[in-house]
C-alpha positions as CSV (number, residue, x, y, z in Angstrom):
1,M,28.2,-28.0,19.6
2,N,24.5,-28.9,19.5
3,N,23.2,-32.4,18.8
4,H,21.9,-31.6,15.3
5,P,24.1,-32.7,12.5
6,I,25.4,-30.0,10.1
7,R,23.2,-30.2,7.0
8,I,25.2,-30.2,3.8
9,I,24.4,-30.0,0.1
10,L,27.1,-31.4,-2.1
11,V,27.6,-30.1,-5.7
12,D,29.9,-31.9,-8.0
13,D,29.4,-33.0,-11.6
14,H,31.4,-36.2,-11.1
15,K,29.0,-38.9,-9.8
16,L,31.8,-40.9,-8.1
17,A,33.2,-37.9,-6.3
18,R,29.7,-36.9,-5.1
19,E,28.9,-40.4,-3.9
20,S,32.3,-40.8,-2.2
21,W,32.0,-37.5,-0.3
22,S,28.5,-38.2,0.6
23,M,29.3,-41.6,2.0
24,L,32.3,-40.4,4.0
25,L,30.4,-37.4,5.4
26,D,27.3,-39.4,6.3
27,Y,29.5,-41.9,8.1
28,D,30.4,-39.0,10.5
29,I,27.6,-38.3,13.0
30,R,28.4,-34.6,12.9
31,F,27.2,-34.3,9.3
32,S,24.1,-35.0,7.2
33,V,24.3,-34.8,3.4
34,I,20.7,-33.7,2.7
35,K,21.1,-33.4,-1.1
36,E,23.6,-34.2,-3.9
37,C,23.5,-32.0,-7.0
38,E,25.3,-32.7,-10.2
39,N,25.2,-29.1,-11.6
40,G,25.0,-25.5,-10.6
41,P,21.4,-24.7,-11.6
42,D,20.2,-27.7,-9.5
43,A,22.3,-26.5,-6.6
44,I,20.9,-23.0,-6.7
45,Q,17.4,-24.3,-6.7
46,E,18.0,-26.8,-3.9
47,V,19.8,-24.4,-1.6
48,S,16.8,-22.0,-1.7
49,R,14.4,-24.9,-1.1
50,L,16.4,-26.8,1.6
51,K,18.4,-24.1,3.3
52,P,21.5,-26.2,4.2
53,D,24.0,-25.2,6.8
54,I,26.9,-25.7,4.4
55,L,27.1,-25.8,0.6
56,L,30.1,-27.7,-0.7
57,V,30.6,-26.7,-4.3
58,D,33.0,-28.0,-6.9
59,I,34.6,-25.2,-9.0
60,N,35.0,-26.8,-12.4
61,M,31.4,-27.6,-13.6
62,Y,29.2,-26.9,-16.6
63,P,27.0,-25.0,-17.4
64,L,27.7,-22.9,-14.2
65,N,31.0,-23.2,-12.5
66,G,31.5,-23.0,-8.7
67,F,32.3,-19.3,-8.8
68,E,29.0,-18.5,-10.6
69,V,27.0,-20.8,-8.2
70,T,28.6,-19.1,-5.2
71,Q,27.8,-15.6,-6.6
72,K,24.1,-16.5,-7.4
73,V,23.5,-18.3,-4.1
74,L,25.0,-15.5,-2.0
75,E,22.9,-12.9,-4.0
76,A,19.8,-14.8,-2.9
77,D,21.0,-15.5,0.6
78,P,24.1,-13.6,1.8
79,S,24.3,-15.7,5.0
80,M,24.8,-19.0,3.2
81,K,28.0,-20.7,4.2
82,I,29.9,-22.0,1.1
83,I,33.0,-24.0,0.8
84,G,34.7,-24.3,-2.6
85,I,36.3,-27.6,-3.6
86,S,38.7,-28.1,-6.5
87,V,41.1,-30.5,-7.9
88,N,43.1,-27.3,-8.8
89,N,45.4,-26.2,-6.0
90,Q,46.0,-22.7,-7.3
91,P,45.8,-20.0,-4.6
92,S,43.9,-17.8,-7.1
93,Y,41.0,-20.2,-6.9
94,A,40.8,-20.0,-3.2
95,N,41.2,-16.2,-3.3
96,K,38.5,-15.8,-5.8
97,M,36.0,-17.9,-3.8
98,L,36.7,-15.9,-0.7
99,E,36.4,-12.6,-2.6
100,L,33.0,-13.8,-3.9
101,G,31.9,-14.4,-0.3
102,A,32.6,-18.1,0.2
103,R,33.8,-19.0,3.7
104,G,36.2,-21.8,2.8
105,F,38.2,-23.6,0.2
106,V,39.7,-27.1,0.2
107,T,41.3,-29.1,-2.6
108,K,40.3,-32.6,-3.5
109,G,43.8,-33.6,-2.4
110,S,43.2,-32.4,1.2
111,P,43.1,-35.1,3.8
112,F,39.5,-36.0,4.7
113,E,40.1,-34.9,8.3
114,E,41.0,-31.5,7.1
115,I,37.9,-31.3,5.0
116,T,35.7,-32.2,8.0
117,H,37.6,-29.6,10.1
118,A,36.9,-27.0,7.4
119,I,33.2,-27.8,7.5
120,V,33.1,-27.4,11.3
121,E,35.2,-24.2,11.2
122,V,32.9,-22.6,8.6
123,H,29.8,-23.8,10.4
124,N,31.1,-22.1,13.5
125,G,31.5,-18.8,11.7
126,R,35.2,-18.9,10.8
127,N,36.8,-18.9,7.3
128,Y,39.0,-21.8,6.4
129,V,41.5,-22.4,3.6
130,C,43.3,-25.8,3.4
131,N,46.9,-26.2,4.4
132,E,47.9,-27.1,0.8
133,I,46.9,-23.6,-0.4
134,R,48.0,-21.7,2.7
135,N,51.5,-23.2,2.5
136,M,51.8,-22.0,-1.2
137,Q,51.0,-18.4,-0.2
138,H,54.0,-18.0,2.1
């Protein structure tokens, strides 16, 4: 791994969730949260402006949900690496994100170590779906 931190944009309409994730990720020298967005339209604009390494996007948001944000970002930049995050642990959410072109999916119930592992895996070109979802699909 090179010495540059993985540049991340966080998208979540809950301020506390955004701030918590940002603080935890910034505490790890492997990561740098370069922007926090509270909605999809902001995220789409900031991704094209800042070109992050990873986009972490919440699924349940208004006016655009995480599925729509993923679709629009990847239409503009098919190489963008996106990880969906949701409080919902339905395998269908993870499957839909991957079908849309996202590279990963974690739940808000995933251990933080697993979330950081997902970011590193996706950054290194692999897909990652959290254990909670994988265990439900068997």
